[in-house]
N, C-alpha and C positions, 0 to 999 in steps of 0.2 A: 306724254299728251297732260298736260298741266290746267287742272282744276282752280279758280279765280272768285271764289265768292263777294258779293257784293261786297259784305260788310263779314269782317271777325274778329269776332266776341270770346270772350273767355267764359261766358253764361245767361240765363236770361236775362237775367237782376237787370247785365250793360248792355240790354237793347234799348233804342231809346219809342218806346212804341210813342212817343206823343209826333216824333220827328216823323213815323211810317204815316200816322195816321194825318198827317199835312201835307204829304205828299201824295197824297189819295190810295194812302192801301187801306183794304177794308176786311179782305181775306189774310189769318192765318194761320197755311198751314204745318203743321210739326210732325215731325217725327219723336215716335214715341220713346223706343230705348234708348237708356240711355241720352238722350234727349231730355223726356218730360217728367219720366218715375225712372229708378237704377232695374235696369236690362232684366227681364222676366219678377220683376215683384207683382205688379199686376196693382199698383197703386201708386201715389202720389206721396210726394216728400209736401207737407204741411203750407211752407211758404210755396211752391211750386201748384199746388190746388187755390193757394191764395191771389198768387197771380194768374191764373186762366181765369178764375169768379172776376177777376175787376176786369181782363182784357176783351171777356164777355160783353161788356155793358159798350163798346166803340166794335170791334169788329166779330167778324164769323171767322170763330176757332173748329178745327178743325185735325182729324190725327187723320196723317197717312204714312201707315207703318206695313214692311214690306214677310211683319208676322203671319203666316198661316196657321196657326196652332191655334185652333175653333175657340178651342176650350180656355187658354191665358185669353184671346181676344173678349170671352163675354167675358168672363172677371174684370174687363177695363174697360167694358162696355156700363155693370156694374157700378162702377164711381165714377165714370164721369159725364158731364151733362148734356154734350154735345155728338158733333158722330164724331165717330171711331172708323177709320175701311180701313179694309188688311187684306192682305197681298198685292200691294200696287205695285208691285216691280219695279222700284227705282229702280236702276234710272230711267225705265221706260216715262214713257212723260201720259200714257194713253189715258190712266187712271185719276192723274190730275188736271188733264184736261178737260176731260167726262163730267168731272164734279164740278167745275168752275162752269164748263156748262152748261149744267145738272139748274145751280145753281142764281144763272144767271150775272158771272163775271168773268172781265175781263184777263188778259195775264198783267194788266197793268195793275190792277186792283188787289194785283195778291201774293203773297213772299212766303215763301219756304225756308225756314228753321228747321236743321238735324247737327248731326253731329259727324255725318260721314261724307266726306269731302268724294268718293265715289259711287256713291247713292241715294243721298240727299241732293248734295250741290248741282251735283252733276244732272238730277231732271230737271229741279227746276232750270238751271244753263239752259236746258236746251227745249224748257217750255217758253223761255222769255221771260220768265219771272225770276223777280228779285229775291237773292238767296244770301240766307246769313247763318254762318259755321258758327256753332257754340262750340266746349268741349265737352264730353262725357257729366253728364250730374253725376256720375258717380268718381271722376276720376283719379282720387286721391286714393280705392282704396279697389278696384280693379286688380285683376289678377296679373305680375308680369308678362304672361304671355298677348296679351290682351292688350296693354300700353301699348307693348311693342309692333304689335299688325296697327294698333294705333299711330305709331313715332312714324312707320311704318307709310300707309295712306294719307298722312300729312305733307310725308315726299312730295307730292302732288300737286298739291297747293300752291298756287302761286302769294 
């Protein structure tokens, strides 16, 4: 199985959010760990926090995380001023589609942004949502085994 994101960029800063807006995109769904914040850190990097604040002026922003650790998710919610949904079970699309239905948005208006091809991107593809694959926010400092697993997973990206 090959996974082909609509866009494959190095970092969040390389995403052309103005182009997405002009294409009618109004909902940005982000993975959490390694996409928006260092894994299990519970806090955003200053540049990410600034970007998210700016994006909220033009988009509905939400986190869809597979994380099930309630204490961790509560910590994330305490530093986040938009919705954080845990237990997303990506690549299953149910949580994503339920969210879009709840806020009255269509899949055509949504974008899924994440660092994992076989969860984030596959979920977006299965839901017919625009997908953007980004590198891990901490790719330069991750343990070797994590980088190796990411390398293996990227072999499925076309």
